[in-house]
N, C-alpha and C positions, 0 to 999 in steps of 0.2 A: 293858860289852860282854854278856855273861853277864846281864845284866838282862834286854833286849828278849827269850832265847827261849823265854821261858815265858809270856810275855803274848802273849793271846789278838788277834786280828788285827778288828777292828767285822767284822760280817756287809755285804756286802753288800746295797745298799737292792733291793727288789724293784719298781722302779718299772717297768718294762720289762711285767713280768705284769698289776701291777696296772692298767693300763693297757690293754690287751687287756679283763680283764674287767669294768670298771666302761661303758665303751660298749656292751660284749656286751649286758649287766643295762639300762640303759637302752632300748640298740632295741629290745630283748623288753617291756618296760615299754610302751614308744609302740604298738608293734604290736598289743599286748592290750588297752589302751585304747581305740587304733582301731577297735579290733573287735568291741568292747565298745558303741559312740556307734554303730557300724552296727548293730549288731542292735537296738539299741532306737531307732533312724530308723528303720530296718524294720517294725518291730512296729508303728511307733505310723502308718507308713503305711499298713500291710496293717489292720488296726484304723480308721481314718479311712475308708477306700473303704467297709468295709463297714457299715459307722453311715451310707455317703452314700447307699449302695444301699437300704439301710431307708428313710433320708430319703425318699428319690424313692418308696417303695410309698404312706411314711403322709402325706406332706406334696401329696397331689396329690389332687383330686376325679376320679372314672372316672367316664365314663359307656357304657350299654351300647349297643354301635351293631352287632351282625351276633351272631346266633343260629345256631345249628346242631343238630338232632337227633344224639339218642345213635349214630346211622347214621352222622351226619356230613352229613347233608343240610343246606343252605342253609336257614334259614324267613325272615319278617319276622320283625324281632324285639317286633311290634305282639300277634306270635300267642305268644311267650310267658308273655305279662301279658295276654292275652284282651284286648285294650283294640281298638278304633279310630282311637283318636285318630292324627294323621299326625303333631305336632311331641311324643309320649311319649317321654322316655329316661328310663330308670331310671337311677340312680349310687348309688357305691360308694365308701364313705371308708373306710380304716384308720385311728385315732389313734399318739397316742405310748402308748396301753399296753397295746397290744396288744388294741385293742376293735377293731370294724366296725360301719359301720352301712349296709344297704345297702336300698335305695330300692326298690320295683318296681309300685307301683300306681298307679294313676293319681287325680290330684286333688292335697292337697297333702303335702307330703312330709310333715308330721304321719302321718299316715292310712297306713296299706301300710308302714312302717317298719319293719325284723326289724332287730333289735341282739345281739352276742356276743360273744365272744372268737376270737379266731385266733393258731392258732401255724405256724409260717414255718417248714418246712424247706429250704436252696439255694431250689429254683422250687417247689417242691409246697408246700401248704398246706392245712391243713384251720381252716371256721369250725365253730363252735357256737355256735348260736341260744339267747338267754334262754327264751327257751320251750320249748325241744329241741328235738331234730333235727342232723342235722350236713350238711356239704356243703364240698366237696375244691373247688380252685381252682388254676390254674397258673400262676407268674407266664413270660412269654414276653419273652426279652431279642431285643434286635436292636444291633449294636455295644455290648455292654456295659447300653446302657441299657433298662428295663424298659419294653416297648414294648403292652402288651396284658397284660389277665390276665384267663383264659379261667375263670369261676365256674360250674359245677354248680349247677344249680336245676332241680328235677324234672326232666323226661324231656327237658330240653335243655343246650348247655352257652352260656352266655352271651357275650360278648365284648365286653370292659370298656376302654377307651382314655381315653385322658387328656384330660381335659378344657381347650379354648380357652381362654384369660383372659375373653375376650372373653362367655364364655357362664357364666361365676360368677357365684355371687352380690354 
């Protein structure tokens, strides 16, 4: 009987403590993973939305329909171009490489076409013509979609609107 006196009892298993730590750690890992995935999805959605708005600008033919003087008075678009053609319309096209083409003269679209590059910051833009000079333009939105582009041309502001599919070449 004296032999068992000095003998140590085996340590108690810490199963209760381990059971509490592992589920908590797993829960934290799962929450971190969910937050990470949600962040990535949010970033993708925001990036895609921004690109689709830029694509809306780029993948559309814009035709001139309205014009105003610098003081805000409405004028006939033909006055801006100094033409008498009743069916005359100018056209504005933005490409995917931040270039643009602005056609404002009567006759063939190859005549009177201005080209250059543009920079867009929010809804304000700057167009730099290849032949020199600069113009500003404003993107007008309606319910988040681009409805009009107001382009400063000389002493006028020309309103460009989306061209109907039946009017495109």
